[in-house]
N, C-alpha and C positions, 0 to 999 in steps of 0.2 A: 264657651269651651266645647271642644269636640269630644263626644262620647266614644267615637271610633276613628282611628286613623290607620289606614292601610297604605303601606309604602313599598313599592317595587316588588309586589308579591308575584311569585312564580310557582307553578306546580305542573309536574309531568307524571304520566303513568306510562312506564316503559319509554318508548320513543315518541309518544304522543304528548305534545306540549298543550296542556289544557288551559292553563292560566299563564299569560305572557306579559309579565312586568306591569301589573296594574297598580294604580294608586288612587285613593279617594277617601273621603271622610263623611261622617254623619255628625251633625251638630246636636247639641243638647236640646231635647224636646222636639226634634225634627222628624218628620215622616218622609222617608226616602224610598222611592220605587226603584226596583232593579229590573230592567227590561231588556229582553233580547230573544232571538229565535231559539228553538230547541238545540241543545248542544253548544250553546254560547259560553257556558261556564258559570251560570248563575248558581246552581246548587253546589257545585264544587267550591265556589268562593264562600258561600254561606257555611259549608262544612269546615272550611279552613278557619273562618272566624270563630266558630263554635268549638274548635279544637277537636273535631271528630276525625279529621285527617291533618297531616302536617305539611307545611310548605317546603319547597326545595330551597327557597331563599326569600328575603323580604321580611318586613316586620308588621305585626298587628298589635295595635295599642288600644286597650279598652279602659276608659275612665282614667287614663294616664298610666296604666300598668302594661308593661310588655307581656304579651301572651306567652311567649316562650320562657322568659326569665322569671316572671311573677305570675305563674299560671293561676293559682288559687285566688289571688287578689283580683286578677283580671276577670275570671269567670264568675266571681261573686257578684258582679254588676250585670251579668248577662243571663237571659233565659231565651229559649228558642224552640221552634217546632220545625224540624227539617223533614220534608216529604210528608208522611202521614203521622197523625198524633199517636203517641204510644200510651194507650189507655188499657186498664184492666176491665175488659168487657163483661166479665162475670160479676163485677161489683156495681153498685149504684154510683151515680155521680157524686153523691155526698161521701161515699166510702173512698172513692178515688181522691177527692180533695183532702179527706181526713188522713189518708195514708201519707200524702206529701206534707201535710201539716205536722205530723208526728216526726217524720224523717228530718224535716227542716227546723223542728222546734219552733213553729210559728205560734204567735199568741192567738188566743181565742178572738180578740178584737179584730185582728187582721184576717183571720179565717172568716168571720162573719161578714166583713167588708167585701172579701172576694166572692163569697156566695152571692151577695147582692149584685156585684158587678157583672157576674155571668148572665144575669137576667133569666136564668133557667127556672127559678121558682120551684114549684112542686115537682117539676120534671126531674129534679136532682135525686129524688127518691127512687126513680126507675133504674133498672139495669141498663148499663151503657150499651149493651148489645141491641137494645131496642131504640137507641137514639138515631136521629137523622144525622147526616154528615155535618150539617150546620151546628147542631147541638154538640156534637163531638168536638168541633173546632172551638166553640165557646168554652166548653169544659176544659179543654187542653190549655187555652189561653189563661183561664182562671188558675189552673195548676201552676203555670209559669209565674203568675202574679203573686203567688203566695210568698215567694222569696223577695218580694219588693225590688225587682230589677230596675236599673236605670235604663237598660237597653234591651229591646226585644227583637228577635229575628224570626220572620215568618216566611216559609217557602211555599208559594202558591196557596195562600190561606183561603181563597174563594173558589179553588178548583173543584168543580163538581157540585157546587151549591145551587139550590133553586133560588129564584128571585128573593123570597122571604129571607132565606138564610144569608144571602149576599148582603141584603140591606141591614140585617141585624149585626152581622160581623163588621160591616163598614162602620156602623155607629159605635160599636165597641172599640174598634181601633182608634177612631177619632177621639173618643172619650179618654182612652188611656193616655194619648199624647197631650190633649188640651187641658184635661182636668188633673191628671196625675204626673205630667211632665216626663212620661216615658218616651225615650227615643226609639224609633222603629225603622228597621230596614226590612223590606219585603220584596220578594220576587213575584211576578205575575205575568200571565199572558193576556189578562183582561184589561185592555187599554182604557176602557171607560172607567173602571174602578180605580186604576192608577191615577187617572186624571182627577177623579173626585176627591181623593184623600191625600195625595202627595204634595209636599212642599217643594220637592225637587225630584227629578227623574234622572237616573244614570243608565246609559245605554251600553251594552256589551255584545260583542260578536266574536266568535272563535277565540275566546280568551283575551281579547283586547277591548279596552274601553274606547268607544267612538265619540264620547262626549256626554254632556249633561245639560239639562235645562231646568231653570227654576219655574215655579208656578207663574210668576209675572211674565217670563219669557214665553211660556206655553200659551198663555191666554191674554196677551196684550191686545189682540185684535180679533177680527173675524175674517175667515177666508171665503172668497166668492169665486165661482168658476164663470168667467166672462167669455162669451163667444163673440168674436168680431169678424168683420169681412176681411180686414187686412191688419195683421199684427204689427207691421212696421211702424205706422203712425201711432198706434196705441202704445207701443213700447216706449216711445219718446215721451209721450204725455204722462204715462205712469211714473217714469223715472224722475220727473220733476215735481210730482204732486206731493205736497207736505203730509197728506193724510194716508199715503200709501206706505205701509211698513215694509212690504216686500212683494215681489211678483215673480212669476216664472212662466215662460212660454212653454206650453205643452204641445202635444201633437196637433197638426192641422192648424186651426185658427182659434184655439182656446188658450186662455191665460188664467192661471191661478193667482188671484190677487188677495193679499192680506191688508186690510185697512184698519184704521182706528175705529173703535166702536161707534156705531151710528153715523159713519161717514160714507157709507156705500153710495147714497144718493149723490153726494158731492163728487165722488170719483166718477160716477157714470156721467154726470153733467159735464165734467171736465173732458171726458173722452169725446162726448158729442161736440163740445166746443172746439176740440182739436180736429174735428172732421172724421173721427172714427165712426164706422157704422156698427152699432151694437146689435147683435142678432139675438142674444139671450144672456141672462144672468141668473145663476143659481147659488144659493147658500150652501157651502160645504159644511155639513153638520158635525163631522167627527174631527175635531182639531188635533187631538193627540194621535189619531191614526195617520193623519197627514204628516205630522212631524216624524212619526216612526218611519213612514214610507220614505220621506226625504232623507233621513239620516242613513238608512240602510241602503237606499239606492245610490246615494252619494259615495257610499263605501265601494260602489262598483260591483256588488255581488247580489 
């Protein structure tokens, strides 16, 4: 079952069309990355889903409830952090959590469980104004979890975090999805983190969805940058090789080749057998960055 369904969503501010007829879904227990350049419409879309702003047209369904027609029921399944966490910095972490516990009438058992999930330990007794950004993010997510949501929305959750904070937050997000079955939609500019935790990635630019890729599609093979003396003969050879998933002729005499895992040697041998002169071969390390580049370059902008 889909926890979220967005259908033909549109949003304008004055004469500026920010969201242009987009449709997508998030499955139960799925982690979905929402990726695009600045101004693509990521935060606006998340604000529409969390009902902070209202669409011009289209429908948003959360856990089977129409957000416009059954607002309270829809939002009862959702928690989120849009832009920066809203915390009471003059209070301790425990006092922030306890405030939400009392407002939401959360049981003591659930409260104790969330305290443990945050992983902040004794640091919860400190004033929030003394917290690092990573600690604030973990506390804010804990406050979201007090209501036992089925669906969590995070807007740039790792933005500004140091490596330790990034690792800790990544582990917390994975734990929420895998152990507690929480569906997560998050936006991010950090492609490495998107690749580490996402089951699927949705790409958006200028308010339009450009496509999506599952984890299997993103990491089916490994990309290599092959430099040859003449691309003509190499192109024919690569097109017929069963281990080649895809390839693209770049500038000059370079070819970006995606092969099945551990098949690079066989591909190079095939090129040599076809008479191609291989001058160099390098492993392209950032798979998701390559996919991002291809998607947005193919968009022609």
